[in-house]
DOKOL-391846 format. One record per atom (N, C-alpha, C): residue number from 1; atom name; x, y, z; residue in three letters. Coordinates in steps of 0.02 Angstrom, whole numbers, plus 50000, padded with zeros to 5 digits. Layout:
# DOKOL-391846
    i  at      X      Y      Z   aa
  NUM  CA      X      Y      Z  ALA
...
This chain:
# DOKOL-391846
    i  at      X      Y      Z   aa
    1   N  58522  56072  53967  MET
    1  CA  58460  56056  53948  MET
    1   C  58428  56008  54009  MET
    2   N  58364  56031  54029  GLY
    2  CA  58328  55995  54087  GLY
    2   C  58311  55921  54068  GLY
    3   N  58291  55885  54121  VAL
    3  CA  58265  55822  54114  VAL
    3   C  58200  55824  54086  VAL
    4   N  58182  55783  54030  ASN
    4  CA  58117  55783  54005  ASN
    4   C  58071  55744  54047  ASN
    5   N  58002  55748  54026  ILE
    5  CA  57949  55720  54063  ILE
    5   C  57955  55645  54072  ILE
    6   N  57971  55611  54019  SER
    6  CA  57979  55536  54024  SER
    6   C  58034  55512  54069  SER
    7   N  58088  55555  54070  GLU
    7  CA  58143  55536  54115  GLU
    7   C  58122  55551  54188  GLU
    8   N  58088  55606  54197  GLN
    8  CA  58057  55617  54264  GLN
    8   C  58009  55571  54289  GLN
    9   N  57965  55542  54242  LEU
    9  CA  57920  55494  54263  LEU
    9   C  57958  55432  54281  LEU
   10   N  58011  55410  54247  SER
   10  CA  58048  55358  54253  SER
   10   C  58078  55361  54337  SER
   11   N  58099  55422  54346  ILE
   11  CA  58129  55431  54414  ILE
   11   C  58078  55425  54466  ILE
   12   N  58018  55449  54460  VAL
   12  CA  57957  55443  54503  VAL
   12   C  57946  55368  54520  VAL
   13   N  57942  55329  54462  MET
   13  CA  57929  55254  54469  MET
   13   C  57987  55222  54510  MET
   14   N  58054  55245  54493  ASP
   14  CA  58109  55211  54535  ASP
   14   C  58100  55228  54607  ASP
   15   N  58079  55288  54624  LYS
   15  CA  58067  55303  54694  LYS
   15   C  58009  55264  54724  LYS
   16   N  57957  55256  54685  VAL
   16  CA  57901  55214  54701  VAL
   16   C  57921  55143  54721  VAL
   17   N  57965  55115  54676  LYS
   17  CA  57990  55051  54685  LYS
   17   C  58036  55043  54743  LYS
   18   N  58071  55098  54757  ALA
   18  CA  58121  55100  54815  ALA
   18   C  58083  55099  54883  ALA
   19   N  58028  55132  54880  CYS
   19  CA  57983  55146  54940  CYS
   19   C  57935  55091  54955  CYS
   20   N  57917  55042  54906  SER
   20  CA  57876  54990  54916  SER
   20   C  57890  54932  54867  SER
   21   N  57910  54874  54902  SER
   21  CA  57926  54818  54861  SER
   21   C  57863  54787  54822  SER
   22   N  57807  54815  54839  SER
   22  CA  57742  54790  54808  SER
   22   C  57742  54812  54733  SER
   23   N  57782  54866  54723  TYR
   23  CA  57780  54892  54655  TYR
   23   C  57846  54878  54614  TYR
   24   N  57880  54816  54624  ALA
   24  CA  57943  54809  54592  ALA
   24   C  57941  54810  54519  ALA
   25   N  57883  54789  54486  ASP
   25  CA  57883  54790  54418  ASP
   25   C  57845  54839  54382  ASP
   26   N  57823  54889  54428  LEU
   26  CA  57783  54946  54407  LEU
   26   C  57805  54985  54346  LEU
   27   N  57863  55003  54351  LYS
   27  CA  57892  55056  54301  LYS
   27   C  57884  55021  54230  LYS
   28   N  57903  54954  54229  ASP
   28  CA  57898  54926  54161  ASP
   28   C  57834  54923  54137  ASP
   29   N  57780  54904  54180  SER
   29  CA  57711  54899  54157  SER
   29   C  57682  54967  54137  SER
   30   N  57709  55022  54167  ILE
   30  CA  57676  55084  54149  ILE
   30   C  57707  55125  54096  ILE
   31   N  57772  55120  54091  ILE
   31  CA  57804  55165  54044  ILE
   31   C  57849  55123  53997  ILE
   32   N  57840  55058  53997  GLY
   32  CA  57878  55020  53954  GLY
   32   C  57864  55028  53885  GLY
   33   N  57907  55015  53836  GLU
   33  CA  57893  55022  53763  GLU
   33   C  57834  54984  53741  GLU
   34   N  57818  54932  53775  ASN
   34  CA  57769  54883  53743  ASN
   34   C  57697  54897  53779  ASN
   35   N  57693  54956  53825  THR
   35  CA  57632  54967  53855  THR
   35   C  57569  54971  53810  THR
   36   N  57582  55008  53752  PHE
   36  CA  57525  55018  53704  PHE
   36   C  57535  54981  53641  PHE
   37   N  57569  54923  53647  GLU
   37  CA  57575  54881  53583  GLU
   37   C  57509  54867  53559  GLU
   38   N  57505  54853  53492  LEU
   38  CA  57436  54834  53465  LEU
   38   C  57419  54766  53477  LEU
   39   N  57356  54751  53487  LEU
   39  CA  57337  54687  53498  LEU
   39   C  57342  54640  53443  LEU
   40   N  57341  54668  53380  GLY
   40  CA  57359  54638  53321  GLY
   40   C  57370  54678  53263  GLY
   41   N  57435  54678  53249  ASP
   41  CA  57459  54732  53190  ASP
   41   C  57417  54716  53128  ASP
   42   N  57391  54655  53117  SER
   42  CA  57366  54642  53047  SER
   42   C  57296  54664  53048  SER
   43   N  57261  54683  53103  VAL
   43  CA  57195  54710  53104  VAL
   43   C  57199  54782  53109  VAL
   44   N  57177  54814  53057  LYS
   44  CA  57181  54889  53056  LYS
   44   C  57131  54923  53103  LYS
   45   N  57076  54900  53114  VAL
   45  CA  57029  54925  53160  VAL
   45   C  57052  54922  53229  VAL
   46   N  57088  54869  53250  LEU
   46  CA  57118  54871  53316  LEU
   46   C  57176  54913  53321  LEU
   47   N  57210  54927  53270  ALA
   47  CA  57264  54973  53270  ALA
   47   C  57242  55040  53284  ALA
   48   N  57185  55057  53249  LEU
   48  CA  57160  55129  53254  LEU
   48   C  57136  55134  53322  LEU
   49   N  57092  55086  53350  LEU
   49  CA  57064  55099  53420  LEU
   49   C  57125  55100  53470  LEU
   50   N  57177  55065  53465  ASN
   50  CA  57231  55060  53506  ASN
   50   C  57269  55125  53510  ASN
   51   N  57289  55151  53447  ASN
   51  CA  57314  55219  53440  ASN
   51   C  57268  55271  53470  ASN
   52   N  57213  55273  53461  SER
   52  CA  57157  55319  53487  SER
   52   C  57163  55314  53569  SER
   53   N  57169  55249  53599  ARG
   53  CA  57171  55247  53668  ARG
   53   C  57234  55276  53695  ARG
   54   N  57288  55266  53657  LYS
   54  CA  57351  55290  53675  LYS
   54   C  57353  55368  53677  LYS
   55   N  57327  55396  53621  LEU
   55  CA  57318  55474  53616  LEU
   55   C  57278  55495  53676  LEU
   56   N  57222  55467  53689  TYR
   56  CA  57181  55495  53748  TYR
   56   C  57213  55487  53809  TYR
   57   N  57253  55432  53823  CYS
   57  CA  57288  55425  53884  CYS
   57   C  57340  55481  53894  CYS
   58   N  57372  55490  53846  LEU
   58  CA  57424  55548  53842  LEU
   58   C  57397  55616  53851  LEU
   59   N  57333  55627  53826  THR
   59  CA  57301  55689  53835  THR
   59   C  57280  55700  53909  THR
   60   N  57256  55645  53935  LYS
   60  CA  57236  55647  54005  LYS
   60   C  57298  55658  54051  LYS
   61   N  57357  55627  54037  PHE
   61  CA  57408  55638  54076  PHE
   61   C  57441  55710  54065  PHE
   62   N  57430  55737  54005  LYS
   62  CA  57453  55804  53996  LYS
   62   C  57408  55854  54041  LYS
   63   N  57340  55832  54048  SER
   63  CA  57303  55880  54087  SER
   63   C  57322  55877  54164  SER
   64   N  57341  55813  54184  PHE
   64  CA  57367  55807  54251  PHE
   64   C  57425  55848  54260  PHE
   65   N  57477  55854  54212  LEU
   65  CA  57531  55901  54215  LEU
   65   C  57514  55967  54221  LEU
   66   N  57462  55986  54188  GLU
   66  CA  57440  56056  54191  GLU
   66   C  57414  56074  54260  GLU
   67   N  57384  56033  54294  GLY
   67  CA  57364  56044  54366  GLY
   67   C  57419  56040  54418  GLY
   68   N  57464  55992  54403  ILE
   68  CA  57518  55992  54455  ILE
   68   C  57566  56045  54443  ILE
   69   N  57564  56082  54388  ASN
   69  CA  57611  56142  54374  ASN
   69   C  57567  56204  54366  ASN
   70   N  57509  56203  54407  PHE
   70  CA  57459  56259  54394  PHE
   70   C  57494  56326  54402  PHE
   71   N  57539  56338  54448  GLU
   71  CA  57567  56406  54453  GLU
   71   C  57614  56419  54397  GLU
   72   N  57636  56377  54363  THR
   72  CA  57684  56389  54305  THR
   72   C  57659  56341  54245  THR
   73   N  57604  56360  54215  VAL
   73  CA  57568  56319  54165  VAL
   73   C  57608  56302  54104  VAL
   74   N  57661  56355  54090  SER
   74  CA  57704  56346  54035  SER
   74   C  57749  56284  54039  SER
   75   N  57755  56261  54103  GLU
   75  CA  57804  56206  54115  GLU
   75   C  57775  56137  54124  GLU
   76   N  57809  56084  54102  GLU
   76  CA  57786  56020  54116  GLU
   76   C  57843  55985  54160  GLU
   77   N  57833  55985  54227  ASN
   77  CA  57882  55965  54269  ASN
   77   C  57855  55917  54324  ASN
   78   N  57893  55862  54341  LEU
   78  CA  57873  55816  54393  LEU
   78   C  57919  55822  54449  LEU
   79   N  57961  55871  54451  GLN
   79  CA  58013  55872  54505  GLN
   79   C  57985  55868  54573  GLN
   80   N  57931  55910  54586  LYS
   80  CA  57904  55909  54648  LYS
   80   C  57872  55840  54674  LYS
   81   N  57847  55804  54622  LEU
   81  CA  57824  55730  54633  LEU
   81   C  57879  55688  54655  LEU
   82   N  57938  55699  54620  ILE
   82  CA  57991  55656  54632  ILE
   82   C  58013  55666  54707  ILE
   83   N  58017  55730  54731  GLU
   83  CA  58032  55745  54798  GLU
   83   C  57980  55722  54847  GLU
   84   N  57921  55715  54826  TYR
   84  CA  57864  55700  54873  TYR
   84   C  57864  55630  54891  TYR
   85   N  57880  55588  54847  VAL
   85  CA  57878  55509  54860  VAL
   85   C  57936  55491  54901  VAL
   86   N  57921  55487  54970  ASP
   86  CA  57976  55463  55016  ASP
   86   C  57956  55410  55066  ASP
   87   N  57893  55377  55053  ASN
   87  CA  57873  55321  55094  ASN
   87   C  57826  55279  55058  ASN
   88   N  57805  55218  55082  SER
   88  CA  57762  55173  55053  SER
   88   C  57695  55200  55043  SER
   89   N  57673  55232  55085  GLU
   89  CA  57601  55254  55082  GLU
   89   C  57595  55310  55026  GLU
   90   N  57644  55357  55019  LYS
   90  CA  57640  55402  54964  LYS
   90   C  57650  55371  54896  LYS
   91   N  57694  55314  54897  ALA
   91  CA  57705  55280  54833  ALA
   91   C  57640  55251  54816  ALA
   92   N  57606  55224  54858  GLU
   92  CA  57544  55185  54840  GLU
   92   C  57487  55229  54822  GLU
   93   N  57493  55297  54847  PHE
   93  CA  57443  55341  54827  PHE
   93   C  57455  55365  54758  PHE
   94   N  57518  55385  54740  ILE
   94  CA  57540  55402  54676  ILE
   94   C  57521  55354  54614  ILE
   95   N  57540  55290  54631  THR
   95  CA  57527  55235  54586  THR
   95   C  57446  55230  54576  THR
   96   N  57412  55234  54630  SER
   96  CA  57343  55234  54620  SER
   96   C  57314  55288  54582  SER
   97   N  57340  55349  54595  THR
   97  CA  57325  55409  54558  THR
   97   C  57332  55405  54484  THR
   98   N  57395  55383  54464  PHE
   98  CA  57409  55369  54398  PHE
   98   C  57356  55319  54363  PHE
   99   N  57337  55270  54396  ASP
   99  CA  57290  55222  54373  ASP
   99   C  57220  55259  54361  ASP
  100   N  57200  55304  54410  LYS
  100  CA  57140  55340  54407  LYS
  100   C  57147  55391  54342  LYS
  101   N  57201  55414  54330  ILE
  101  CA  57208  55463  54275  ILE
  101   C  57193  55427  54207  ILE
  102   N  57223  55365  54206  LEU
  102  CA  57221  55327  54141  LEU
  102   C  57150  55306  54133  LEU
  103   N  57105  55296  54187  SER
  103  CA  57039  55274  54177  SER
  103   C  56993  55329  54185  SER
  104   N  57008  55387  54194  ALA
  104  CA  56962  55446  54209  ALA
  104   C  56921  55457  54144  ALA
  105   N  56864  55487  54156  ASN
  105  CA  56815  55506  54108  ASN
  105   C  56824  55581  54086  ASN
  106   N  56866  55617  54112  SER
  106  CA  56873  55691  54102  SER
  106   C  56940  55714  54105  SER
  107   N  56963  55753  54058  LYS
  107  CA  57025  55789  54055  LYS
  107   C  57025  55842  54111  LYS
  108   N  56969  55873  54121  ILE
  108  CA  56966  55931  54170  ILE
  108   C  56975  55893  54240  ILE
  109   N  56944  55837  54253  ALA
  109  CA  56954  55802  54315  ALA
  109   C  57028  55783  54325  ALA
  110   N  57061  55764  54273  CYS
  110  CA  57135  55755  54278  CYS
  110   C  57175  55814  54301  CYS
  111   N  57155  55871  54276  SER
  111  CA  57184  55935  54296  SER
  111   C  57169  55949  54372  SER
  112   N  57113  55938  54393  VAL
  112  CA  57096  55952  54461  VAL
  112   C  57136  55894  54506  VAL
  113   N  57141  55838  54482  ILE
  113  CA  57179  55789  54521  ILE
  113   C  57255  55811  54529  ILE
  114   N  57279  55841  54464  GLY
  114  CA  57345  55870  54473  GLY
  114   C  57357  55920  54521  GLY
  115   N  57302  55966  54523  LEU
  115  CA  57306  56019  54569  LEU
  115   C  57303  55998  54640  LEU
  116   N  57266  55948  54652  LEU
  116  CA  57265  55911  54726  LEU
  116   C  57331  55888  54741  LEU
  117   N  57365  55851  54695  VAL
  117  CA  57425  55827  54704  VAL
  117   C  57480  55881  54720  VAL
  118   N  57475  55934  54677  ASN
  118  CA  57519  55990  54684  ASN
  118   C  57516  56018  54751  ASN
  119   N  57457  56024  54784  GLU
  119  CA  57451  56056  54852  GLU
  119   C  57486  56006  54897  GLU
  120   N  57478  55938  54894  MET
  120  CA  57508  55892  54934  MET
  120   C  57584  55896  54935  MET
  121   N  57609  55904  54870  CYS
  121  CA  57683  55904  54861  CYS
  121   C  57706  55971  54898  CYS
  122   N  57677  56026  54888  ILE
  122  CA  57702  56089  54915  ILE
  122   C  57700  56088  54988  ILE
  123   N  57647  56066  55018  LYS
  123  CA  57640  56058  55090  LYS
  123   C  57682  55998  55121  LYS
  124   N  57700  55954  55077  LYS
  124  CA  57737  55891  55097  LYS
  124   C  57699  55852  55151  LYS
  125   N  57640  55850  55138  ARG
  125  CA  57594  55819  55194  ARG
  125   C  57577  55749  55177  ARG
  126   N  57562  55706  55226  ASP
  126  CA  57539  55636  55212  ASP
  126   C  57474  55636  55179  ASP
  127   N  57460  55572  55156  VAL
  127  CA  57396  55557  55126  VAL
  127   C  57342  55553  55172  VAL
  128   N  57284  55592  55147  GLN
  128  CA  57222  55589  55195  GLN
  128   C  57170  55547  55170  GLN
  129   N  57123  55524  55205  GLN
  129  CA  57063  55482  55181  GLN
  129   C  57027  55530  55126  GLN
  130   N  57027  55589  55137  SER
  130  CA  56985  55634  55093  SER
  130   C  57016  55640  55024  SER
  131   N  57084  55638  55022  ASP
  131  CA  57122  55630  54965  ASP
  131   C  57102  55575  54919  ASP
  132   N  57097  55513  54950  LEU
  132  CA  57078  55458  54913  LEU
  132   C  57003  55461  54892  LEU
  133   N  56966  55494  54934  MET
  133  CA  56891  55502  54908  MET
  133   C  56886  55547  54857  MET
  134   N  56926  55603  54853  LEU
  134  CA  56920  55658  54799  LEU
  134   C  56944  55626  54734  LEU
  135   N  57000  55588  54730  THR
  135  CA  57024  55562  54667  THR
  135   C  56976  55514  54642  THR
  136   N  56946  55475  54686  GLN
  136  CA  56897  55423  54664  GLN
  136   C  56839  55456  54633  GLN
  137   N  56815  55507  54670  ALA
  137  CA  56756  55547  54643  ALA
  137   C  56765  55574  54577  ALA
  138   N  56828  55607  54568  LEU
  138  CA  56844  55641  54502  LEU
  138   C  56851  55587  54446  LEU
  139   N  56869  55529  54462  CYS
  139  CA  56890  55472  54417  CYS
  139   C  56814  55460  54381  CYS
  140   N  56762  55466  54410  ILE
  140  CA  56699  55443  54376  ILE
  140   C  56659  55503  54352  ILE
  141   N  56689  55562  54360  MET
  141  CA  56651  55621  54333  MET
  141   C  56678  55638  54258  MET
  142   N  56630  55661  54220  ASN
  142  CA  56652  55686  54154  ASN
  142   C  56657  55760  54154  ASN
  143   N  56670  55791  54104  ASP
  143  CA  56684  55868  54095  ASP
  143   C  56618  55906  54117  ASP
  144   N  56564  55873  54095  PHE
  144  CA  56497  55916  54114  PHE
  144   C  56488  55907  54184  PHE
  145   N  56505  55847  54213  ASP
  145  CA  56491  55841  54280  ASP
  145   C  56532  55890  54324  ASP
  146   N  56595  55898  54308  VAL
  146  CA  56647  55943  54345  VAL
  146   C  56620  56014  54342  VAL
  147   N  56603  56032  54280  LYS
  147  CA  56577  56105  54274  LYS
  147   C  56511  56111  54309  LYS
  148   N  56465  56065  54303  ASN
  148  CA  56400  56076  54338  ASN
  148   C  56410  56078  54411  ASN
  149   N  56456  56035  54440  PHE
  149  CA  56470  56035  54513  PHE
  149   C  56495  56108  54529  PHE
  150   N  56545  56132  54499  VAL
  150  CA  56567  56201  54514  VAL
  150   C  56520  56252  54514  VAL
  151   N  56478  56251  54462  HIS
  151  CA  56425  56307  54449  HIS
  151   C  56374  56301  54498  HIS
  152   N  56354  56238  54516  LEU
  152  CA  56300  56226  54571  LEU
  152   C  56332  56253  54637  LEU
  153   N  56394  56238  54655  MET
  153  CA  56423  56261  54715  MET
  153   C  56421  56337  54718  MET
  154   N  56434  56369  54660  ASP
  154  CA  56442  56439  54659  ASP
  154   C  56375  56479  54660  ASP
  155   N  56318  56439  54656  MET
  155  CA  56252  56470  54654  MET
  155   C  56232  56505  54720  MET
  156   N  56254  56472  54780  ARG
  156  CA  56240  56492  54841  ARG
  156   C  56300  56497  54888  ARG
  157   N  56308  56548  54933  LYS
  157  CA  56362  56548  54974  LYS
  157   C  56364  56496  55025  LYS
  158   N  56418  56472  55049  TRP
  158  CA  56417  56419  55101  TRP
  158   C  56419  56464  55167  TRP
  159   N  56368  56447  55211  LYS
  159  CA  56357  56478  55272  LYS
  159   C  56417  56464  55324  LYS
  160   N  56437  56517  55352  GLU
  160  CA  56499  56509  55397  GLU
  160   C  56476  56460  55457  GLU
  161   N  56519  56415  55467  GLY
  161  CA  56501  56359  55521  GLY
  161   C  56460  56310  55499  GLY
  162   N  56435  56308  55440  SER
  162  CA  56386  56256  55420  SER
  162   C  56428  56196  55385  SER
  163   N  56400  56135  55398  LYS
  163  CA  56439  56075  55374  LYS
  163   C  56405  56054  55304  LYS
  164   N  56349  56082  55283  PHE
  164  CA  56318  56064  55222  PHE
  164   C  56284  56127  55182  PHE
  165   N  56280  56115  55125  LYS
  165  CA  56247  56173  55082  LYS
  165   C  56187  56139  55039  LYS
  166   N  56126  56161  55054  ALA
  166  CA  56070  56135  55021  ALA
  166   C  56068  56149  54947  ALA
  167   N  56045  56099  54904  ILE
  167  CA  56034  56121  54840  ILE
  167   C  55956  56114  54829  ILE
  168   N  55924  56175  54834  THR
  168  CA  55851  56179  54834  THR
  168   C  55822  56174  54769  THR
  169   N  55762  56161  54763  ASN
  169  CA  55727  56160  54694  ASN
  169   C  55734  56225  54661  ASN
  170   N  55731  56281  54698  LYS
  170  CA  55736  56347  54667  LYS
  170   C  55809  56358  54642  LYS
  171   N  55852  56334  54675  THR
  171  CA  55926  56332  54653  THR
  171   C  55933  56300  54589  THR
  172   N  55908  56243  54585  MET
  172  CA  55913  56201  54522  MET
  172   C  55877  56232  54466  MET
  173   N  55816  56260  54477  LYS
  173  CA  55781  56296  54419  LYS
  173   C  55821  56354  54394  LYS
  174   N  55850  56399  54442  VAL
  174  CA  55888  56450  54420  VAL
  174   C  55952  56431  54380  VAL
  175   N  55984  56379  54407  PHE
  175  CA  56040  56346  54380  PHE
  175   C  56028  56327  54306  PHE
  176   N  55973  56291  54296  ARG
  176  CA  55951  56267  54227  ARG
  176   C  55943  56324  54177  ARG
  177   N  55911  56375  54200  GLU
  177  CA  55896  56433  54158  GLU
  177   C  55964  56472  54142  GLU
  178   N  56004  56480  54191  LYS
  178  CA  56064  56516  54182  LYS
  178   C  56112  56487  54133  LYS
  179   N  56121  56420  54146  TYR
  179  CA  56169  56380  54100  TYR
  179   C  56144  56343  54047  TYR
  180   N  56067  56357  54036  ASN
  180  CA  56032  56320  53981  ASN
  180   C  56051  56241  53976  ASN
  181   N  56036  56217  54033  ILE
  181  CA  56043  56139  54043  ILE
  181   C  55980  56106  54057  ILE
  182   N  55965  56045  54027  SER
  182  CA  55902  56014  54036  SER
  182   C  55904  55983  54109  SER
  183   N  55838  55969  54131  GLU
  183  CA  55829  55935  54197  GLU
  183   C  55864  55869  54199  GLU
  184   N  55856  55836  54140  LEU
  184  CA  55881  55770  54129  LEU
  184   C  55963  55766  54140  LEU
  185   N  55995  55818  54106  ASP
  185  CA  56070  55820  54116  ASP
  185   C  56082  55841  54181  ASP
  186   N  56048  55887  54215  LEU
  186  CA  56065  55906  54278  LEU
  186   C  56059  55850  54330  LEU
  187   N  56007  55805  54324  ASN
  187  CA  55993  55749  54367  ASN
  187   C  56049  55697  54352  ASN
  188   N  56074  55692  54294  LEU
  188  CA  56123  55642  54285  LEU
  188   C  56188  55662  54315  LEU
  189   N  56205  55725  54311  SER
  189  CA  56263  55748  54350  SER
  189   C  56260  55744  54425  SER
  190   N  56199  55756  54449  LEU
  190  CA  56185  55749  54520  LEU
  190   C  56196  55675  54546  LEU
  191   N  56177  55630  54496  GLN
  191  CA  56184  55561  54518  GLN
  191   C  56260  55540  54519  GLN
  192   N  56296  55567  54476  VAL
  192  CA  56370  55549  54475  VAL
  192   C  56405  55584  54530  VAL
  193   N  56384  55641  54548  ILE
  193  CA  56413  55676  54605  ILE
  193   C  56394  55649  54667  ILE
  194   N  56331  55616  54676  GLY
  194  CA  56313  55578  54733  GLY
  194   C  56352  55512  54743  GLY
  195   N  56366  55482  54683  LYS
  195  CA  56403  55417  54690  LYS
  195   C  56473  55431  54711  LYS
  196   N  56500  55493  54697  GLY
  196  CA  56566  55515  54717  GLY
  196   C  56567  55530  54792  GLY
  197   N  56512  55528  54829  GLY
  197  CA  56509  55544  54904  GLY
  197   C  56513  55613  54918  GLY
  198   N  56496  55657  54868  LEU
  198  CA  56497  55733  54876  LEU
  198   C  56437  55759  54908  LEU
  199   N  56385  55721  54908  THR
  199  CA  56316  55748  54933  THR
  199   C  56288  55701  54987  THR
  200   N  56240  55725  55021  GLU
  200  CA  56206  55685  55073  GLU
  200   C  56123  55704  55054  GLU
  201   N  56081  55657  55073  LYS
  201  CA  56012  55668  55060  LYS
  201   C  55976  55665  55128  LYS
  202   N  55921  55707  55126  GLU
  202  CA  55877  55709  55185  GLU
  202   C  55808  55706  55163  GLU
  203   N  55770  55661  55183  GLY
  203  CA  55698  55653  55164  GLY
  203   C  55650  55668  55220  GLY
  204   N  55591  55693  55204  GLU
  204  CA  55537  55717  55250  GLU
  204   C  55472  55694  55223  GLU
  205   N  55435  55656  55263  ALA
  205  CA  55371  55638  55243  ALA
  205   C  55320  55691  55274  ALA
  206   N  55277  55712  55224  LYS
  206  CA  55223  55761  55251  LYS
  206   C  55152  55733  55240  LYS
  207   N  55116  55734  55292  LEU
  207  CA  55051  55717  55293  LEU
  207   C  54996  55771  55277  LEU
  208   N  54962  55770  55218  ASP
  208  CA  54909  55811  55206  ASP
  208   C  54842  55789  55228  ASP
  209   N  54825  55807  55287  MET
  209  CA  54762  55781  55326  MET
  209   C  54698  55814  55295  MET
  210   N  54651  55770  55282  ASP
  210  CA  54588  55799  55262  ASP
  210   C  54541  55780  55326  ASP
  211   N  54526  55837  55370  SER
  211  CA  54490  55827  55427  SER
  211   C  54417  55804  55418  SER
  212   N  54388  55824  55361  ASP
  212  CA  54323  55807  55348  ASP
  212   C  54313  55734  55325  ASP
  213   N  54365  55708  55285  ASN
  213  CA  54367  55643  55266  ASN
  213   C  54443  55614  55266  ASN
  214   N  54454  55583  55318  PRO
  214  CA  54520  55558  55331  PRO
  214   C  54547  55509  55272  PRO
  215   N  54501  55480  55248  GLU
  215  CA  54520  55427  55193  GLU
  215   C  54545  55460  55131  GLU
  216   N  54535  55525  55128  LEU
  216  CA  54562  55564  55071  LEU
  216   C  54629  55598  55083  LEU
  217   N  54652  55588  55146  SER
  217  CA  54719  55614  55166  SER
  217   C  54775  55580  55122  SER
  218   N  54833  55610  55115  SER
  218  CA  54882  55589  55082  SER
  218   C  54950  55605  55112  SER
  219   N  54997  55564  55087  VAL
  219  CA  55064  55573  55115  VAL
  219   C  55111  55590  55061  VAL
  220   N  55156  55645  55064  SER
  220  CA  55200  55654  55013  SER
  220   C  55273  55653  55040  SER
  221   N  55321  55636  55004  TYR
  221  CA  55388  55635  55025  TYR
  221   C  55437  55685  54989  TYR
  222   N  55470  55721  55020  GLU
  222  CA  55514  55772  54992  GLU
  222   C  55585  55760  55014  GLU
  223   N  55625  55763  54961  GLU
  223  CA  55694  55744  54979  GLU
  223   C  55741  55806  54960  GLU
  224   N  55786  55822  55001  THR
  224  CA  55828  55877  54993  THR
  224   C  55902  55851  54984  THR
  225   N  55942  55877  54936  ILE
  225  CA  56014  55857  54930  ILE
  225   C  56057  55913  54957  ILE
  226   N  56110  55892  54988  TYR
  226  CA  56153  55939  55025  TYR
  226   C  56225  55924  55000  TYR
  227   N  56265  55970  54979  PHE
  227  CA  56331  55963  54972  PHE
  227   C  56367  55958  55041  PHE
  228   N  56414  55913  55050  ASN
  228  CA  56448  55902  55110  ASN
  228   C  56520  55933  55116  ASN
  229   N  56553  55921  55163  MET
  229  CA  56620  55955  55175  MET
  229   C  56670  55926  55125  MET
  230   N  56656  55865  55098  LEU
  230  CA  56706  55840  55046  LEU
  230   C  56693  55878  54983  LEU
  231   N  56635  55895  54966  ALA
  231  CA  56617  55936  54913  ALA
  231   C  56644  56003  54920  ALA
  232   N  56646  56035  54976  LYS
  232  CA  56673  56100  54989  LYS
  232   C  56755  56103  54977  LYS
  233   N  56786  56045  54994  ARG
  233  CA  56858  56041  54977  ARG
  233   C  56868  56036  54907  ARG
  234   N  56829  55993  54876  LEU
  234  CA  56839  55984  54801  LEU
  234   C  56829  56045  54762  LEU
  235   N  56780  56081  54783  HIS
  235  CA  56762  56152  54750  HIS
  235   C  56824  56194  54750  HIS
  236   N  56860  56193  54804  MET
  236  CA  56919  56233  54812  MET
  236   C  56969  56224  54755  MET
  237   N  56975  56163  54736  TYR
  237  CA  57020  56142  54678  TYR
  237   C  56987  56153  54608  TYR
  238   N  56929  56124  54605  ALA
  238  CA  56893  56119  54542  ALA
  238   C  56881  56191  54515  ALA
  239   N  56858  56235  54555  LYS
  239  CA  56840  56301  54531  LYS
  239   C  56902  56337  54501  LYS
  240   N  56960  56326  54527  LYS
  240  CA  57024  56352  54496  LYS
  240   C  57033  56333  54423  LYS
  241   N  57015  56268  54410  ILE
  241  CA  57031  56245  54345  ILE
  241   C  56976  56261  54295  ILE
  242   N  56909  56259  54321  VAL
  242  CA  56857  56274  54278  VAL
  242   C  56856  56351  54266  VAL
  243   N  56875  56392  54310  ASP
  243  CA  56874  56466  54294  ASP
  243   C  56928  56479  54247  ASP
  244   N  56985  56445  54250  GLN
  244  CA  57040  56455  54204  GLN
  244   C  57018  56435  54137  GLN
  245   N  56981  56387  54126  ILE
  245  CA  56953  56365  54062  ILE
  245   C  56902  56408  54035  ILE
  246   N  56854  56435  54076  GLU
  246  CA  56801  56476  54053  GLU
  246   C  56811  56550  54045  GLU
  247   N  56869  56572  54074  ASN
  247  CA  56886  56644  54078  ASN
  247   C  56944  56660  54025  ASN
């Protein structure tokens, strides 16, 4: 019989501790028996809230497992993660990733993080700054944000050699009609996506000159949002998860 997930997670934490003295007490704080102890057993409301938090955390971690085992979704295995952690930098990244999973707003985002980590494990590559940026961006996105991001990216092809993809007003209008989403909800997702560092903005002031009466002239400001290269990389992972969910 194979090693179960809790035992594999314990092994991962042991390797983290071995690679970095900064995390000497980490395993006990993350997977110890008292991690999800009730704040007050005599208070039923607190008990219900605490059990709900525990269940949601477990659900998000399960979503992460689905991502890291994307090729074999029927399995829940952390063996590749155990083999991946072999220095302090990787140890810090994995512990930071676990923290982001527990605080994430989206189960879909947790699966995408798992897929990202899966690729890192397979290639056995070092941590890159873009990895840190992507996990941070995913941490603040909810399920709607992730889906809207993927669908918006799918609306127009990325031009070869281009570092940016414009989100035009026409694109947003077609998107809202196609996916039956309100302007408010789309703008909310764009705000979150922007906070995650996935877009750039470019503004242009336009002068409408009245030659007959210059005092009636006006200035308008138009702003265009562009997906950047970090968004292009995230789309590579997120599309696989969203397509699997929707198809």
